[in-house]
Biopython code that builds the backbone (N, CA, C, O; Angstrom):
import numpy as np
from Bio.PDB.StructureBuilder import StructureBuilder

atoms = [
    (1, "MET", "N", (2.173, -16.720, 42.909)),
    (1, "MET", "CA", (2.805, -15.391, 42.829)),
    (1, "MET", "C", (3.714, -15.506, 42.163)),
    (1, "MET", "O", (3.988, -14.531, 41.463)),
    (2, "GLU", "N", (4.437, -16.511, 42.084)),
    (2, "GLU", "CA", (5.719, -16.797, 41.427)),
    (2, "GLU", "C", (5.475, -16.789, 39.956)),
    (2, "GLU", "O", (6.545, -16.474, 39.436)),
    (3, "PHE", "N", (4.753, -16.947, 39.228)),
    (3, "PHE", "CA", (4.034, -16.682, 37.809)),
    (3, "PHE", "C", (3.768, -15.644, 37.478)),
    (3, "PHE", "O", (3.912, -15.433, 36.273)),
    (4, "LEU", "N", (3.364, -14.732, 38.167)),
    (4, "LEU", "CA", (3.168, -13.142, 38.172)),
    (4, "LEU", "C", (4.168, -12.484, 37.021)),
    (4, "LEU", "O", (3.705, -11.922, 36.029)),
    (5, "PRO", "N", (5.532, -12.614, 37.256)),
    (5, "PRO", "CA", (6.545, -11.751, 36.287)),
    (5, "PRO", "C", (6.659, -12.464, 34.937)),
    (5, "PRO", "O", (7.259, -11.886, 34.030)),
    (6, "LEU", "N", (6.229, -13.442, 34.774)),
    (6, "LEU", "CA", (5.816, -14.403, 33.479)),
    (6, "LEU", "C", (4.817, -13.737, 32.618)),
    (6, "LEU", "O", (4.879, -13.256, 31.487)),
    (7, "ILE", "N", (3.644, -13.885, 33.716)),
    (7, "ILE", "CA", (2.307, -13.413, 32.958)),
    (7, "ILE", "C", (2.668, -12.018, 32.481)),
    (7, "ILE", "O", (2.472, -11.792, 31.287)),
    (8, "ALA", "N", (3.256, -10.874, 33.377)),
    (8, "ALA", "CA", (3.366, -9.827, 32.699)),
    (8, "ALA", "C", (4.109, -9.707, 31.747)),
    (8, "ALA", "O", (3.776, -8.902, 30.878)),
    (9, "ILE", "N", (5.495, -10.548, 31.576)),
    (9, "ILE", "CA", (6.020, -10.652, 30.349)),
    (9, "ILE", "C", (5.289, -10.906, 29.062)),
    (9, "ILE", "O", (5.269, -10.067, 28.161)),
    (10, "PHE", "N", (4.764, -11.921, 28.992)),
    (10, "PHE", "CA", (3.757, -12.342, 28.034)),
    (10, "PHE", "C", (2.723, -11.118, 27.857)),
    (10, "PHE", "O", (2.477, -10.922, 26.667)),
    (11, "ALA", "N", (2.259, -10.513, 28.468)),
    (11, "ALA", "CA", (1.136, -9.190, 28.379)),
    (11, "ALA", "C", (1.905, -8.276, 27.614)),
    (11, "ALA", "O", (1.371, -7.855, 26.588)),
    (12, "ILE", "N", (3.400, -7.756, 27.982)),
    (12, "ILE", "CA", (3.752, -6.755, 27.595)),
    (12, "ILE", "C", (4.339, -7.257, 26.045)),
    (12, "ILE", "O", (4.134, -6.515, 25.085)),
    (13, "MET", "N", (4.840, -8.138, 25.919)),
    (13, "MET", "CA", (5.171, -8.719, 24.354)),
    (13, "MET", "C", (3.641, -8.578, 23.680)),
    (13, "MET", "O", (3.605, -8.069, 22.560)),
    (14, "TYR", "N", (2.708, -8.888, 24.131)),
    (14, "TYR", "CA", (0.988, -9.028, 23.528)),
    (14, "TYR", "C", (1.280, -7.369, 22.878)),
    (14, "TYR", "O", (1.504, -7.050, 21.711)),
    (15, "PHE", "N", (1.200, -6.663, 23.873)),
    (15, "PHE", "CA", (0.632, -4.867, 23.357)),
    (15, "PHE", "C", (1.769, -4.672, 22.760)),
    (15, "PHE", "O", (1.503, -4.068, 21.721)),
    (16, "LEU", "N", (3.182, -4.892, 22.858)),
    (16, "LEU", "CA", (4.323, -4.452, 22.035)),
    (16, "LEU", "C", (4.497, -5.055, 20.873)),
    (16, "LEU", "O", (4.874, -4.216, 20.056)),
    (17, "MET", "N", (4.374, -6.421, 20.266)),
    (17, "MET", "CA", (4.843, -6.876, 19.180)),
    (17, "MET", "C", (3.531, -7.449, 18.427)),
    (17, "MET", "O", (3.335, -7.251, 17.228)),
    (18, "ILE", "N", (2.675, -8.163, 19.242)),
    (18, "ILE", "CA", (1.296, -9.138, 18.359)),
    (18, "ILE", "C", (0.445, -8.046, 18.186)),
    (18, "ILE", "O", (0.128, -7.990, 16.998)),
    (19, "ARG", "N", (-0.118, -7.065, 18.906)),
    (19, "ARG", "CA", (-1.134, -6.386, 18.466)),
    (19, "ARG", "C", (-0.724, -5.094, 17.327)),
    (19, "ARG", "O", (-1.647, -4.666, 16.635)),
    (20, "PRO", "N", (0.003, -4.781, 17.238)),
    (20, "PRO", "CA", (0.730, -3.957, 15.975)),
    (20, "PRO", "C", (0.670, -4.543, 14.675)),
    (20, "PRO", "O", (0.036, -4.126, 13.706)),
    (21, "GLN", "N", (1.505, -5.706, 14.769)),
    (21, "GLN", "CA", (1.385, -6.763, 13.550)),
    (21, "GLN", "C", (-0.088, -6.995, 13.202)),
    (21, "GLN", "O", (-0.557, -6.888, 12.068)),
    (22, "GLN", "N", (-0.626, -7.258, 14.082)),
    (22, "GLN", "CA", (-2.130, -7.841, 13.813)),
    (22, "GLN", "C", (-3.031, -6.531, 13.028)),
    (22, "GLN", "O", (-3.848, -6.690, 12.121)),
    (23, "LYS", "N", (-2.630, -5.234, 13.647)),
    (23, "LYS", "CA", (-3.292, -4.165, 13.098)),
    (23, "LYS", "C", (-3.018, -3.697, 12.046)),
    (23, "LYS", "O", (-3.844, -3.055, 11.398)),
    (24, "LYS", "N", (-1.482, -3.972, 11.538)),
    (24, "LYS", "CA", (-0.679, -3.717, 10.483)),
    (24, "LYS", "C", (-1.304, -5.219, 9.249)),
    (24, "LYS", "O", (-1.092, -5.151, 8.038)),
    (25, "MET", "N", (-1.916, -6.214, 9.787)),
    (25, "MET", "CA", (-2.219, -7.225, 8.840)),
    (25, "MET", "C", (-3.708, -6.971, 8.238)),
    (25, "MET", "O", (-4.139, -7.359, 7.153)),
    (26, "ARG", "N", (-4.411, -6.175, 9.288)),
    (26, "ARG", "CA", (-5.913, -5.906, 8.936)),
    (26, "ARG", "C", (-5.973, -4.623, 8.124)),
    (26, "ARG", "O", (-6.968, -4.392, 7.436)),
    (27, "GLN", "N", (-5.001, -3.826, 8.174)),
    (27, "GLN", "CA", (-4.857, -2.513, 7.228)),
    (27, "GLN", "C", (-4.368, -3.009, 5.956)),
    (27, "GLN", "O", (-4.711, -2.292, 5.016)),
    (28, "GLN", "N", (-3.627, -4.082, 5.622)),
    (28, "GLN", "CA", (-3.192, -4.523, 4.423)),
    (28, "GLN", "C", (-4.542, -5.314, 3.812)),
    (28, "GLN", "O", (-4.835, -5.218, 2.620)),
    (29, "ARG", "N", (-5.252, -6.027, 4.670)),
    (29, "ARG", "CA", (-6.193, -6.686, 4.005)),
    (29, "ARG", "C", (-7.402, -5.820, 3.402)),
    (29, "ARG", "O", (-8.021, -6.101, 2.376)),
    (30, "SER", "N", (-7.626, -4.672, 4.265)),
    (30, "SER", "CA", (-8.578, -4.097, 3.708)),
    (30, "SER", "C", (-8.009, -3.210, 2.815)),
    (30, "SER", "O", (-8.891, -2.473, 2.375)),
    (31, "LEU", "N", (-7.023, -2.980, 2.397)),
    (31, "LEU", "CA", (-6.462, -2.227, 1.089)),
    (31, "LEU", "C", (-6.317, -3.088, 0.171)),
    (31, "LEU", "O", (-6.551, -2.724, -0.981)),
    (32, "VAL", "N", (-6.005, -4.100, 0.360)),
    (32, "VAL", "CA", (-6.148, -5.363, -0.643)),
    (32, "VAL", "C", (-7.589, -5.564, -1.245)),
    (32, "VAL", "O", (-7.908, -5.699, -2.426)),
    (33, "ASP", "N", (-8.191, -5.551, -0.376)),
    (33, "ASP", "CA", (-9.763, -5.844, -0.892)),
    (33, "ASP", "C", (-10.725, -4.516, -1.585)),
    (33, "ASP", "O", (-11.867, -4.569, -2.042)),
    (34, "SER", "N", (-9.720, -3.252, -1.457)),
    (34, "SER", "CA", (-10.363, -2.157, -1.690)),
    (34, "SER", "C", (-9.731, -1.557, -2.936)),
    (34, "SER", "O", (-9.842, -0.374, -3.260)),
    (35, "LEU", "N", (-8.923, -2.678, -3.736)),
    (35, "LEU", "CA", (-8.358, -2.214, -5.014)),
    (35, "LEU", "C", (-9.372, -2.321, -5.985)),
    (35, "LEU", "O", (-10.279, -3.134, -6.161)),
    (36, "LYS", "N", (-8.967, -1.213, -6.627)),
    (36, "LYS", "CA", (-10.040, -0.998, -8.071)),
    (36, "LYS", "C", (-8.937, -0.598, -9.333)),
    (36, "LYS", "O", (-7.724, -0.394, -9.372)),
    (37, "THR", "N", (-9.930, -0.603, -10.229)),
    (37, "THR", "CA", (-9.470, 0.151, -11.434)),
    (37, "THR", "C", (-9.087, 1.520, -11.380)),
    (37, "THR", "O", (-9.972, 2.307, -11.047)),
    (38, "GLY", "N", (-7.829, 2.023, -11.667)),
    (38, "GLY", "CA", (-7.175, 3.173, -11.826)),
    (38, "GLY", "C", (-6.570, 3.483, -10.884)),
    (38, "GLY", "O", (-6.074, 4.590, -11.091)),
    (39, "ASP", "N", (-6.258, 3.006, -9.663)),
    (39, "ASP", "CA", (-5.645, 3.155, -8.530)),
    (39, "ASP", "C", (-4.234, 2.903, -8.971)),
    (39, "ASP", "O", (-3.937, 1.944, -9.683)),
    (40, "GLU", "N", (-3.108, 4.055, -8.397)),
    (40, "GLU", "CA", (-2.017, 3.533, -8.493)),
    (40, "GLU", "C", (-1.180, 3.326, -7.518)),
    (40, "GLU", "O", (-0.908, 4.225, -6.722)),
    (41, "VAL", "N", (-0.591, 1.968, -7.433)),
    (41, "VAL", "CA", (-0.221, 1.209, -6.271)),
    (41, "VAL", "C", (1.461, 0.762, -6.818)),
    (41, "VAL", "O", (1.885, 0.731, -7.973)),
    (42, "VAL", "N", (2.095, 0.485, -5.683)),
    (42, "VAL", "CA", (3.622, -0.198, -5.459)),
    (42, "VAL", "C", (3.300, -1.560, -5.335)),
    (42, "VAL", "O", (2.275, -1.774, -4.688)),
    (43, "LEU", "N", (3.900, -2.547, -5.782)),
    (43, "LEU", "CA", (3.985, -3.871, -5.602)),
    (43, "LEU", "C", (4.965, -4.411, -4.242)),
    (43, "LEU", "O", (5.301, -3.448, -3.552)),
    (44, "ASN", "N", (5.307, -5.291, -3.901)),
    (44, "ASN", "CA", (6.232, -5.486, -2.845)),
    (44, "ASN", "C", (7.312, -5.509, -3.584)),
    (44, "ASN", "O", (8.285, -5.617, -2.838)),
    (45, "SER", "N", (7.677, -5.450, -4.907)),
    (45, "SER", "CA", (9.070, -5.697, -5.457)),
    (45, "SER", "C", (9.075, -4.393, -5.759)),
    (45, "SER", "O", (9.943, -4.369, -6.632)),
    (46, "GLY", "N", (8.706, -3.315, -5.636)),
    (46, "GLY", "CA", (8.817, -2.014, -5.782)),
    (46, "GLY", "C", (8.604, -1.460, -7.337)),
    (46, "GLY", "O", (9.106, -0.505, -7.930)),
    (47, "ILE", "N", (7.744, -2.364, -7.697)),
    (47, "ILE", "CA", (7.455, -2.089, -8.861)),
    (47, "ILE", "C", (6.262, -1.161, -9.186)),
    (47, "ILE", "O", (5.191, -1.627, -8.796)),
    (48, "PHE", "N", (6.197, -0.160, -9.702)),
    (48, "PHE", "CA", (4.927, 0.857, -9.948)),
    (48, "PHE", "C", (4.153, 0.824, -10.841)),
    (48, "PHE", "O", (4.721, 0.500, -11.884)),
    (49, "GLY", "N", (2.560, 1.098, -11.021)),
    (49, "GLY", "CA", (1.950, 0.696, -11.961)),
    (49, "GLY", "C", (0.487, 1.431, -11.314)),
    (49, "GLY", "O", (0.227, 1.946, -10.227)),
    (50, "VAL", "N", (-0.246, 1.206, -12.488)),
    (50, "VAL", "CA", (-1.767, 1.556, -12.234)),
    (50, "VAL", "C", (-2.606, 0.377, -12.714)),
    (50, "VAL", "O", (-2.349, -0.139, -13.802)),
    (51, "ILE", "N", (-3.793, -0.157, -11.794)),
    (51, "ILE", "CA", (-4.358, -1.191, -12.026)),
    (51, "ILE", "C", (-5.256, -0.899, -13.058)),
    (51, "ILE", "O", (-5.990, 0.087, -12.989)),
    (52, "SER", "N", (-5.265, -1.688, -14.035)),
    (52, "SER", "CA", (-6.185, -1.875, -15.401)),
    (52, "SER", "C", (-7.340, -2.664, -15.305)),
    (52, "SER", "O", (-8.360, -2.474, -15.969)),
    (53, "GLU", "N", (-7.124, -3.815, -14.227)),
    (53, "GLU", "CA", (-8.385, -4.794, -14.425)),
    (53, "GLU", "C", (-8.099, -5.450, -13.171)),
    (53, "GLU", "O", (-6.973, -5.528, -12.681)),
    (54, "VAL", "N", (-9.233, -5.950, -12.633)),
    (54, "VAL", "CA", (-9.007, -6.376, -11.396)),
    (54, "VAL", "C", (-10.065, -8.070, -11.508)),
    (54, "VAL", "O", (-11.294, -8.085, -11.567)),
    (55, "ASP", "N", (-9.393, -9.003, -11.511)),
    (55, "ASP", "CA", (-10.020, -10.204, -11.499)),
    (55, "ASP", "C", (-9.899, -11.356, -10.551)),
    (55, "ASP", "O", (-9.120, -12.307, -10.627)),
    (56, "GLY", "N", (-10.953, -11.061, -9.500)),
    (56, "GLY", "CA", (-10.732, -11.999, -8.226)),
    (56, "GLY", "C", (-9.588, -11.931, -7.470)),
    (56, "GLY", "O", (-9.472, -10.922, -6.776)),
    (57, "ASP", "N", (-8.739, -12.731, -7.432)),
    (57, "ASP", "CA", (-7.602, -12.470, -6.750)),
    (57, "ASP", "C", (-6.174, -12.090, -7.650)),
    (57, "ASP", "O", (-5.003, -12.074, -7.270)),
    (58, "VAL", "N", (-6.707, -11.823, -8.858)),
    (58, "VAL", "CA", (-5.436, -11.336, -9.890)),
    (58, "VAL", "C", (-5.588, -10.001, -10.019)),
    (58, "VAL", "O", (-6.707, -9.545, -9.784)),
    (59, "VAL", "N", (-4.566, -9.143, -10.397)),
    (59, "VAL", "CA", (-4.694, -7.808, -10.774)),
    (59, "VAL", "C", (-3.882, -7.755, -11.998)),
    (59, "VAL", "O", (-2.840, -8.407, -12.052)),
    (60, "TRP", "N", (-4.325, -6.939, -13.113)),
    (60, "TRP", "CA", (-3.492, -6.658, -14.397)),
    (60, "TRP", "C", (-2.958, -5.233, -14.027)),
    (60, "TRP", "O", (-3.821, -4.401, -13.747)),
    (61, "LEU", "N", (-1.577, -4.826, -13.988)),
    (61, "LEU", "CA", (-1.023, -3.861, -13.493)),
    (61, "LEU", "C", (-0.433, -3.011, -14.661)),
    (61, "LEU", "O", (0.544, -3.496, -15.232)),
    (62, "GLU", "N", (-0.807, -2.051, -15.001)),
    (62, "GLU", "CA", (0.009, -1.477, -16.692)),
    (62, "GLU", "C", (1.095, -0.754, -15.843)),
    (62, "GLU", "O", (0.927, -0.115, -14.805)),
    (63, "VAL", "N", (2.335, -1.022, -16.571)),
    (63, "VAL", "CA", (3.683, -0.492, -15.823)),
    (63, "VAL", "C", (4.066, 0.506, -17.026)),
    (63, "VAL", "O", (4.510, 1.600, -16.677)),
    (64, "ALA", "N", (3.963, 0.289, -18.204)),
    (64, "ALA", "CA", (4.536, 1.230, -19.156)),
    (64, "ALA", "C", (3.884, 1.049, -20.316)),
    (64, "ALA", "O", (3.757, -0.068, -20.816)),
    (65, "GLY", "N", (3.404, 2.155, -20.858)),
    (65, "GLY", "CA", (2.608, 2.007, -22.341)),
    (65, "GLY", "C", (1.867, 0.905, -22.569)),
    (65, "GLY", "O", (0.678, 0.903, -22.251)),
    (66, "ASP", "N", (2.308, 0.092, -23.003)),
    (66, "ASP", "CA", (1.565, -1.229, -23.633)),
    (66, "ASP", "C", (1.909, -2.675, -22.832)),
    (66, "ASP", "O", (1.415, -3.768, -23.106)),
    (67, "LEU", "N", (2.954, -2.367, -21.696)),
    (67, "LEU", "CA", (3.389, -3.473, -20.914)),
    (67, "LEU", "C", (2.146, -3.699, -19.586)),
    (67, "LEU", "O", (1.834, -2.738, -18.883)),
    (68, "GLU", "N", (1.688, -4.715, -19.438)),
    (68, "GLU", "CA", (0.831, -5.020, -18.409)),
    (68, "GLU", "C", (1.227, -6.413, -17.639)),
    (68, "GLU", "O", (1.485, -7.458, -18.236)),
    (69, "LEU", "N", (1.232, -6.283, -16.470)),
    (69, "LEU", "CA", (1.934, -7.465, -15.571)),
    (69, "LEU", "C", (0.851, -8.039, -15.077)),
    (69, "LEU", "O", (-0.014, -7.236, -14.729)),
    (70, "LYS", "N", (0.547, -9.436, -14.893)),
    (70, "LYS", "CA", (-0.418, -10.062, -14.078)),
    (70, "LYS", "C", (0.328, -10.464, -12.672)),
    (70, "LYS", "O", (1.350, -11.146, -12.589)),
    (71, "VAL", "N", (-0.416, -9.886, -11.581)),
    (71, "VAL", "CA", (0.004, -10.598, -10.518)),
    (71, "VAL", "C", (-1.108, -10.489, -9.284)),
    (71, "VAL", "O", (-2.100, -9.774, -9.141)),
    (72, "LEU", "N", (-0.652, -11.258, -8.667)),
    (72, "LEU", "CA", (-1.430, -11.427, -7.252)),
    (72, "LEU", "C", (-2.221, -10.391, -6.433)),
    (72, "LEU", "O", (-1.353, -9.634, -5.998)),
    (73, "ARG", "N", (-3.489, -9.946, -5.976)),
    (73, "ARG", "CA", (-3.647, -9.035, -5.288)),
    (73, "ARG", "C", (-2.591, -8.857, -4.074)),
    (73, "ARG", "O", (-2.020, -7.783, -3.887)),
    (74, "GLY", "N", (-2.420, -9.772, -3.424)),
    (74, "GLY", "CA", (-1.492, -9.928, -2.077)),
    (74, "GLY", "C", (-0.198, -9.140, -2.420)),
    (74, "GLY", "O", (0.259, -8.403, -1.547)),
    (75, "ALA", "N", (0.450, -9.238, -3.659)),
    (75, "ALA", "CA", (1.432, -8.380, -3.847)),
    (75, "ALA", "C", (1.497, -7.099, -4.112)),
    (75, "ALA", "O", (2.391, -6.496, -4.706)),
    (76, "VAL", "N", (0.449, -6.668, -3.619)),
    (76, "VAL", "CA", (-0.210, -4.963, -3.821)),
    (76, "VAL", "C", (0.702, -4.690, -2.273)),
    (76, "VAL", "O", (0.443, -5.402, -1.303)),
    (77, "GLU", "N", (1.557, -3.812, -2.206)),
    (77, "GLU", "CA", (2.081, -3.480, -1.101)),
    (77, "GLU", "C", (1.449, -1.950, -0.595)),
    (77, "GLU", "O", (1.554, -1.592, 0.577)),
    (78, "GLY", "N", (0.740, -1.054, -1.711)),
    (78, "GLY", "CA", (0.236, -0.134, -1.045)),
    (78, "GLY", "C", (-0.007, 0.676, -2.403)),
    (78, "GLY", "O", (0.419, 0.305, -3.497)),
    (79, "ARG", "N", (-0.981, 2.189, -2.103)),
    (79, "ARG", "CA", (-1.184, 3.280, -2.988)),
    (79, "ARG", "C", (-0.048, 3.839, -2.924)),
    (79, "ARG", "O", (0.813, 3.581, -2.082)),
    (80, "PHE", "N", (0.041, 4.709, -3.881)),
    (80, "PHE", "CA", (0.854, 6.166, -4.079)),
    (80, "PHE", "C", (0.140, 6.898, -4.503)),
    (80, "PHE", "O", (0.653, 8.016, -4.573)),
    (81, "ASN", "N", (-0.859, 6.856, -4.854)),
    (81, "ASN", "CA", (-1.623, 8.324, -5.161)),
    (81, "ASN", "C", (-2.667, 8.992, -3.840)),
    (81, "ASN", "O", (-3.441, 9.948, -3.894)),
    (82, "ASP", "N", (-2.408, 8.274, -2.930)),
    (82, "ASP", "CA", (-3.306, 8.864, -1.683)),
    (82, "ASP", "C", (-2.871, 10.229, -1.331)),
    (82, "ASP", "O", (-1.754, 10.738, -1.430)),
    (83, "ASP", "N", (-4.012, 10.729, -0.889)),
    (83, "ASP", "CA", (-3.950, 12.231, -0.576)),
    (83, "ASP", "C", (-3.540, 12.231, 0.910)),
    (83, "ASP", "O", (-4.243, 11.678, 1.756)),
    (84, "THR", "N", (-2.435, 12.838, 1.199)),
    (84, "THR", "CA", (-2.073, 12.263, 2.467)),
    (84, "THR", "C", (-1.866, 13.866, 3.248)),
    (84, "THR", "O", (-0.749, 14.019, 3.741)),
    (85, "ASN", "N", (-2.643, 14.809, 3.365)),
    (85, "ASN", "CA", (-3.116, 15.780, 3.972)),
    (85, "ASN", "C", (-1.706, 16.899, 3.432)),
    (85, "ASN", "O", (-1.379, 17.865, 4.122)),
    (86, "ASP", "N", (-1.251, 16.669, 2.575)),
    (86, "ASP", "CA", (-0.247, 17.582, 1.782)),
    (86, "ASP", "C", (-0.748, 18.905, 1.682)),
    (86, "ASP", "O", (0.142, 19.743, 1.539)),
    (87, "ASP", "N", (-2.103, 19.418, 1.721)),
    (87, "ASP", "CA", (-2.709, 20.815, 1.850)),
    (87, "ASP", "C", (-2.479, 21.239, 2.829)),
    (87, "ASP", "O", (-1.960, 22.355, 2.862)),
    (88, "ASP", "N", (-2.750, 20.573, 3.985)),
    (88, "ASP", "CA", (-2.591, 21.111, 5.432)),
    (88, "ASP", "C", (-1.047, 21.149, 5.738)),
    (88, "ASP", "O", (-0.747, 21.729, 6.782)),
    (89, "ALA", "N", (-0.196, 20.708, 5.115)),
    (89, "ALA", "CA", (1.162, 20.590, 5.745)),
    (89, "ALA", "C", (1.396, 21.907, 5.512)),
    (89, "ALA", "O", (0.839, 22.424, 4.543)),
    (90, "GLU", "N", (2.199, 22.634, 6.297)),
    (90, "GLU", "CA", (3.229, 24.025, 6.419)),
    (90, "GLU", "C", (4.195, 23.707, 5.504)),
    (90, "GLU", "O", (4.954, 22.740, 5.442)),
    (91, "GLU", "N", (4.029, 24.835, 4.679)),
    (91, "GLU", "CA", (5.562, 24.800, 3.523)),
    (91, "GLU", "C", (6.815, 25.367, 4.573)),
    (91, "GLU", "O", (6.756, 26.465, 5.126)),
    (92, "GLU", "N", (7.879, 24.466, 4.722)),
    (92, "GLU", "CA", (8.984, 25.089, 5.059)),
    (92, "GLU", "C", (9.449, 26.310, 4.641)),
    (92, "GLU", "O", (9.235, 26.626, 3.471)),
    (93, "PRO", "N", (10.088, 27.118, 5.420)),
    (93, "PRO", "CA", (10.771, 28.521, 4.832)),
    (93, "PRO", "C", (11.647, 28.017, 4.263)),
    (93, "PRO", "O", (12.023, 26.865, 4.478)),
    (94, "GLU", "N", (12.322, 29.084, 3.107)),
    (94, "GLU", "CA", (13.174, 28.827, 2.729)),
    (94, "GLU", "C", (14.462, 29.547, 3.642)),
    (94, "GLU", "O", (14.381, 30.627, 4.226)),
    (95, "VAL", "N", (15.471, 28.789, 3.606)),
    (95, "VAL", "CA", (16.471, 29.464, 4.283)),
    (95, "VAL", "C", (17.452, 30.327, 3.522)),
    (95, "VAL", "O", (17.840, 30.002, 2.400)),
    (96, "GLY", "N", (17.771, 31.208, 4.014)),
    (96, "GLY", "CA", (18.464, 32.490, 3.306)),
    (96, "GLY", "C", (18.170, 33.827, 3.690)),
    (96, "GLY", "O", (17.430, 33.999, 4.659)),
    (97, "LEU", "N", (18.645, 34.806, 3.069)),
    (97, "LEU", "CA", (18.480, 36.071, 3.528)),
    (97, "LEU", "C", (17.102, 36.364, 3.373)),
    (97, "LEU", "O", (16.339, 35.820, 2.574)),
    (98, "GLU", "N", (16.770, 37.461, 4.370)),
    (98, "GLU", "CA", (15.309, 38.034, 4.431)),
    (98, "GLU", "C", (15.285, 39.213, 3.467)),
    (98, "GLU", "O", (14.142, 39.502, 3.113)),
    (99, "ASP", "N", (16.079, 39.832, 3.045)),
    (99, "ASP", "CA", (16.348, 40.661, 1.966)),
    (99, "ASP", "C", (17.585, 40.440, 0.837)),
    (99, "ASP", "O", (18.536, 39.723, 1.150)),
    (100, "ASP", "N", (17.552, 40.856, -0.017)),
    (100, "ASP", "CA", (18.726, 40.826, -0.906)),
    (100, "ASP", "C", (19.971, 41.829, -0.506)),
    (100, "ASP", "O", (20.815, 42.129, -1.350)),
    (101, "SER", "N", (20.008, 42.204, 0.519)),
    (101, "SER", "CA", (21.470, 43.104, 0.614)),
    (101, "SER", "C", (22.476, 42.146, 1.083)),
    (101, "SER", "O", (22.206, 41.087, 1.651)),
    (102, "PRO", "N", (23.773, 42.623, 0.784)),
    (102, "PRO", "CA", (24.763, 41.736, 0.763)),
    (102, "PRO", "C", (24.970, 41.483, 2.382)),
    (102, "PRO", "O", (24.180, 41.939, 3.209)),
    (103, "ILE", "N", (26.096, 40.723, 2.718)),
    (103, "ILE", "CA", (26.441, 40.042, 3.894)),
    (103, "ILE", "C", (27.580, 41.166, 4.101)),
    (103, "ILE", "O", (28.333, 41.440, 3.166)),
    (104, "GLU", "N", (27.668, 41.704, 5.145)),
    (104, "GLU", "CA", (28.813, 42.193, 5.551)),
    (104, "GLU", "C", (29.537, 41.580, 6.758)),
    (104, "GLU", "O", (28.876, 40.982, 7.606)),
    (105, "ASN", "N", (31.082, 41.725, 6.887)),
    (105, "ASN", "CA", (31.616, 41.163, 7.897)),
    (105, "ASN", "C", (32.181, 42.021, 8.835)),
    (105, "ASN", "O", (32.720, 41.565, 9.843)),
]
sb = StructureBuilder()
sb.init_structure("model")
sb.init_model(0)
sb.init_chain("A")
sb.init_seg("    ")
for serial, (resi, resn, name, xyz) in enumerate(atoms, 1):
    if name == "N":
        sb.init_residue(resn, " ", resi, " ")
    sb.init_atom(name, np.array(xyz, "f"), 0.0, 1.0, " ", f" {name:<3s}", serial, name[0])
structure = sb.get_structure()
């Protein structure tokens, strides 16, 4: 009975810290495994580019014009050409006057 609070603390730590980290690692692994030529990606270092070739654990990244970088697959942080439901998002209304009449004080 005296170990119950200790077990509860470990359970809380598992659900608040360990499980989300494992989920994030799984997502990163699936992203790295699904890289293909033509993907627009960002590296951990903040460099943006387009994948020109995938060769095992190595990715050739076209950064600018004729400049290509050879990086490890694991250095890819994410894609930046993903369609993230921008079409479904409502546009924010413009703040301003509803008509063109001048403001009277």
